[in-house]
N, C-alpha and C positions, 0 to 999 in steps of 0.2 A: 800414370797413364789413365786416360779416361775410361769409364765403364764401357762405352761403345767400342773402344779398341780392344778391351778385354773380351767383349762379346765376339769381336771379329775372329780372335784365335779359336774360340769355342766353335764358331760357325764353320771355320775352315776345317777343323777336325771332324765335325759332324758331316760336312760335305764330302770329305775324303771317304768316310765310311759308306755314305750313300752311293757315291760314284763307283766304289769298289763292288758293291752289291749289284749295281746296274751292269757293270762289265761282266760279272758272272752270269747274270740273267741273259745278256745279249749273246753270250757264248752258247747258251742253251737254245736260243731261238729269238725271233723278233719280240720286242717289248710291246705290250698293249699300251693304249693311251694312258690308262690308270697307272701302269707301272712306270711309264716315262715321267708322269707327274710326281710319283712317289720318289723317283730318283733325284729330284731336284729339291733345293732348299726353299721352303715356303717363306715368302716375304709379303708384307702388306704396306700399301701406301694409300692413305686416306687424305683427300684434298677437300677442304671445306671452302665453298665460295659464298660468302655472306650475302644474304638477300637475293640470291639468284633465282630466277623463274625458269623452269624447264621450257615453257612455251616460247619464251624470248630467246633462250639458247638456240632453239630451232630457227629463229628468225635472224640470228646474228651470224657474223663471219667467225665461225668457231670450228675450224677443221679438226683440232685436237679432240674436243669434246664429242663432236659428231663421229669421229673415227672410233672413239671408245664405245659409243652407242651402237655403231655398226658391228663392232667386234664382240660385244657382250650384251649385258642386260640393261634395259631402261625401265625404271619403275616409278611412275608418278605417284605421289603420296600427299597426305595432308596431316595437319597437326591440330592441336587443341586451341582453345581460346579461353578467355576469362569466363567463369570464375576459377577455373583450374590454374591457368597461368596466361599472361599476355603473349602474343606472338612477337617476342623479342629475343635478343641473342643469348642472354644468360640462361633462360630455360631451354632454348633450342640447342645450343652446343652442349649443355649438360646432358640433355636427353640423348643426343647422338653419341657422346663419348662414354657415358655410363651404361647405356643399354637399358635404362629404366625411364618411366614417365615422370613428370614433375610431382605427382602425388607421392613418389618415393624419394627422389633426390632432393626435393623441397627447394630447388632454385626457382623462385617465383618472381624474380625481377633481376635487374642488372646490378643490384646492390649485394646480392648473394646472402642477405640476412637470413639466418635460420637454416642454412643449407645442411643437408645430410650426406655430403660427399664422402665423408669418412666411412659411412655405412654402405654407400653405393659408389665406389671409386670408378675412375675412368678405366678404359680397357688397357691402356699402357701400364697402369698400376696393377691391374689384374695379372697381366703378363709377368711383371716383376715379382709378384707374390708367388706365382706358380712355377715359372721358369726363368729365374733371375739371370741365367746365362744369355738370354736373348737380349739384343740391343734395342732400346726404345728411344724415340726422338720426337720432339714436338717443336715446331717453329711457327709462330703465330703473329699476325699483324694486330689482332685485338688482344692486348696483353692479359686481360682477366682469364683467358683460356689457360695460358702457361703459368700465370701467377696463382690461380685459384682452382680451376677445374682439374687440370692435370697435376697430380700430386708430385711432391719432391722425390718420390721413389723412381720416377722415370729417369733414365740415364742422363738425358740431355733435354733441357727446356730452354728455348731461346725466345725471348720477347723482343720482337723487332723494334728498334727505336722509331719514334713517330716520324722523324725526318727521313728515314729510309723506306718506311711503309711497305707496300707489296713488292716493290722492286728489291728491297733489302731481304724480305722473306724469301723471295724466289732465289736470289743469289746465294743466300745461306743454305737453302735446301739443296741446290745444285752442288755446292761445295761439299756438304756433308755426305751426299750420296756418292760423290767421287772419291772422297778421302777416308771415309769410315765405313763400317759395315752394319748398319742398323737392320733389324728384322721387322720392326713395326714403326711406321712414320706417320705423323699427322702434321699437315700443313694447312694454315688458315690464311685466306686472301680476303681483303676487306673492301676493295675499291668499288665493287659492284653495288654494295649496300650504300656507300656514299653517293654514288650516282643516282640511285633510287630515291634517296632523301632529297637530293638537290634538284633533280629534274623529272622524277617519276618513271615508272616502269614502261610507260608508253613512249618514252622519248628516244631520240637518236643517241643522246648522251649515254643512256642506259645500255643500248646496243653496243656503243663504242667501248664502254667499260667491260662488257662481256667479251668483246673481241680481245681486249687487253688481257683479261684474266685467262682467256683461252691460250693466248701466246705464252703466258707464264706457265700454265699447265703443260703446254708443249715442251717448254725448256726443261721442266722437271721430269717429264716422261723421257726426253732425250738423255737426261742424266742417268736415269735408270737403265736405259738400253745401252748406254756407253760404259757401264761397269764392266771391268775385266772378267768378273764372275757371272755376268748376266746369263750366259748360256747354261749355267748350272742352277739357276734360280727360277722359282715359280712365283712370279709377282701377281698378286691380286690388287688391282687398282680400283678404288672407289671414290666417286665424286658426289658430294651432297651439299645441302644448304640448310640453314637453320630456320628460315621463314621466307615468305615472299614479300611483295610490295604492291601497293595500289598503283593504278595507272598514273594518278596524280602525285604519287610519292608518299612514302611512309608505311609503317606497319605497327603492330601492337594490338590491333582490333580483331574483329571476328569475321571479316569478309573472306570470301573464298580465295581471293588473290593473296591476302596476307597469310592465310593458313597453308599456302602451298610449299611443298618441298619435293624432293626426288632422290633417287639413287641411280647413278650410272655406275655400272661395275663391269670390269673386264678382267679375264684371267681365271685361273683355277679351272673348274668344271662348268663354268657358265656358258650357255649356248650363244653363239653369235646372233645378233639381231633380235633377241628375245625381249618380250615385254611382259611385265607382271603388274597386277593390281593389288596384291596382298602384302606388299612390303611396307613396313612402317619405320619411323626414325630409329627406334632402339635396335633395329636389326643390324645396323652398321657395326656396333661393338661386338655383337654375337657372331657376326660373319667373320670379322677379323680374328677373333679368338679361335673359331673353328678352323679357319684356313691355316693358322699357325700350329694347330694340334694342341691347343690349350683346352683341357676338358672344362666344360661349363658345369659348375657345381649347382644343383638345384637350390641349395641353401643361399646362393647369391640373390635369388629372387629376380633374375633378369626378366624383363618384358620382351626383349628382342629374341629372335630366333634366326639361325643362320640361313641366308637366302639359298645357299647351296644344298640345303636339306628341306625342300618344300613339303608342306603338309596339305594334301588335298582336302578340300572342304566341300560338302554337298552344295551349300548355297552359292559358292563361287562358280559352280557349273552353270548358273543361270545368267551369266553376264551377256550371252548372245541373245537372251530372251527379254532383256530390259527394254522398256518402251518410253516414249516421250510423255510429257505431262498431258493431263486431261483437264482437270479442274484447277490445278495449281498454275494458273496462267502467268504468274510472275516469274516462273522458272523458264529459262530459254528453251525453246522447242528442240534445240540441237542436243540438249542434255538427255541421254537415255539413262533412266534411273530407277524404274520400278516395274514389277510384275506381280501378278497374283498366281502365276503358275508355279507350283512347288516343284522342287527337284524330284528325281526318280525315287520312289519309295516313301516320300513325304506326302502329307495331305493337310488341308485346312478345313476344319468343321465350322461352317458358318450357319448351321441350322437354327441357332438362337440369336444370330446377329440381326441388329436393326436394319432398316432399309434406308436408301438414299445416302446422304452425306457426301463428303469428298471422295471421289472415285478411287484415288490413289491409295487411300488409307481405310477402305472398307474391309474390315477383318485384317488378319495378319497379312503383311505385304513383305516383299523382298526388294531391298533397295540398296543404295550406296550412300556413303558419307556426303558426297557432293549433292545428290538430289535431296536427301533428307534434311540436311542443314539449310539448303536453300529454300525449303518449304517454309521455314520460319527461323530466323536468326535470333541469337541471344536468349534462348530458352534452355540452355545447357546441352542442346543436342551436339554442340561442338566438343563436348567432354566425353563422347562415346569412343574413347581412345583404344580400347582393347578389341573391338570388332575389326575385322579385316575384309577388304573386298566387298562382296555382297553379303548382307546380313538380313535377318528377319526382324521386323518391327511391328508392334501393335501400338498405334498412335491415336488414342481417343480424342486428344486435343485437336489435332488437325482434321480428323474425320468429322468433327462437330461443326466445322466452318461452313457447312452448306445444309440446306433443309433436309431433315431426316425424320425417321420414326424409330421408336424403340431405343434400346441402349446398345453399347458395344459389348459383345459377348462372342469371342472367337477363340478357337482352340487349334494350335499347331501340333500336328501329330507326326512323330518320327517313324522311320522304318523299324522293323523288329531287329534288335541287336542280339547276337548270341551270348548266352551266359551259361554258367555251370551251376546246376542245382545244389543248394546247400553251401555255396561259397559266396563270399562277398564280391560285389562288383562296384565300380565307381562310375558315376555319371559326371561328366565334365562338360562345361560350356562357359562361354563368356556372357556376361549379363550387364545391363545398365538399366536401372529402373528409377523413374521419378514418380512419386506418389501424390495423389490428392483424393481423399475419401469422396465417394464410396468405392473407389478403384481397388482392384485386388488382382494379384498375379499368383497363379498356382502351378506347381510342377507335380504331375502325377505320373505314376508308372503302373503298367499292367503286365503281368507275367503270363505268357502263352495266351494273350488276348482275353485274360480274365478281367475282373472288375478293377477299374483304376483306383490306385491308392495315393493319397496325398503324401508327398515327401518334403515339400518346401512351399511356404507361402510368403509372398511379398506384400507388406502393408505399410512400408516406410521406404524412404529414399535409399537407394543402393548405388554408390558410385561404380564406375566401370571396374569390373574385376573378373577374375576367373573363379567360377563356382565349382566345387568338388563335393559331391554328395555320395556317401556310402550307402549302398543298396544291399539289404539282406535278402539274397535270392532264396526263395523257398525250395525245399528239397523236391527234385524232379523237374523243376522248371528249366526250360532250354532257351527261351527268348524273352526279351523285355522290350516294351514299347513305351516311349516317353510322350507325355502331353504337356503343352504349355498353354494354359488357359488364362486369358486376360478379360476381365469384366470391368465396366465403368461407364461413365457418361462423358461429359465435357471436362475430362481430367487430364492426365499426362500420358506417359508412354512406357513401353518395355521393349528392350532390344535383347535378342538372343543370337548367338553365333557359335560356330566351331563345336558343335554338339558331338559327343562321343561317349561310348560305354565300353569300359575295359573290365574284363573278368579277372578276379584275383586267383 
C-alpha cells in the first residue's frame, strides 16, 4: 500500500478525534471561528504557474484565480537577478519550495550544479522529516522539480510525461485528490511559460495560456471541493510563479517584468480581498508548514515566514506616503516609490549632508524594490532580497548623478526602545551594503539619550543578510536609541530594514 494511503488512515484517526472534540465544544456553546478551524484537518495545496505575471492574470479570462484573489490574499512580489542568480526556473522553484534564497540553496541555474538541497530541502521533505504520518504529493510538468528539487522522501512524486504535459498533470492531480488523502500537495503547470517564450507576455497567446491554466486550476479546486471529507478539512490554497516574462518574450535578465512573482492565497485565517506588499518567495514554504502545524526550527535557517503571522514594520507604514519620481525621470511617473518622511518615532539627521544632488536620494530615503532598482539596473540592487515592502536606503551613487556640493553624510535615528539595565539586549535588522572607499557605514547606540557608542562598522561589501548585534546594556539604563550613519561621496549604498531591539 502506498505511503499516501497509509497517511489516509492516520488522517482519518486524527480527524475523528478532532471532530469528537468539536462535538463536545458545540454542546457547551457555539464554536468561535478559530475553534471551527481547529476542528478541521489542515491541508495545503500549492499550484505553481510557470512564468505567470500577476498583472496579466488580471487581464485574462481567469475566473478561478480571480475568485481566489477575492476570497483571500493577493501579494505582488519580486525576486533577485544576477549576480545572485538568473530569473530562471531552477532558482525560482527551489526558492519557493525550500523557503530559502539562492545564496543558501545554491541552485544558480537550470543545471542544478553545486546545489545544497540536502542542507535546505523542500517543504514536503521537511514535513516528512517532522511528521511522517502526513501524506505528501508532488505532480509536475517540469520534471526537474520532481526529479531533483523535491526529494525522494516525499510520499509520491510524479513527473508528467512530455506528451501529456499540463493536461496530464491536471488529470493526475484531480485523480490523486479524489482517490488518496494527501495533506500537502504541490502541482506545477508549465504552458504559460511556453507561451511567454513563443509569443511574449504582451500577446493574446499568453492571455490564452493563462486562461487555459486557470481552467486547469479550476478543475483541481473542484477536485478538492468534491472530496467526501472536504467539510472536515481546512484547505489553504496558494498560487505562485517562479519568475515573470518580458513583453517580447523571455526571462533570465534583470528587468522588472522578469523579476515579477506573486502569491495568491485563500483559506486558513487569511482575510478576503486583502493585499500585502511584504510577502516574498520563500514565504510559501513557511506558510505551508505553519498551516499544517509543523514547527519551524530556527536551525533550518529559513528565509521565509508564514503569511498568516504578519510582522508589523515601521517602514512599511510609509506606503501611503510614497511619492512619484522627481529627478529620476526614466522611472515611470505612475510608480510611487520614495519619501523622505520618516515613520513615527524615527528621524533623519541631515545637518552634515551636502546640498543638491538627486532629490530622491538626498540623505536616507524610504523606498521600494521597484523604485530603487528602476533607478539603476544591474548594479546589484536586485540582490537586496531580505528587505521587504518599504525599506530605508542611503545611496551615494545615485545622489551623485546631479550637481551637488559637499559629501553624503546622513544619519537615520530610531525611536527609543525599552531595555533592562544590566541585561543583554539584541539589535536585529536586515542589511545590504555595497562598499567603495571612502564610504563607511556605522551603527551606533545611545542609552537614555547619552553619547552614541559605535557597535558595528561597515567598510566592505555585505550581501543581504539579517544582522544580530548583542548589546551590553549599562546598569540603570531603560532605553536605547539606534543610529545608522552613512558617509561617502560618489560611492555605493546601504539598505536597512526590519529594525528591532529585544531585551534579554
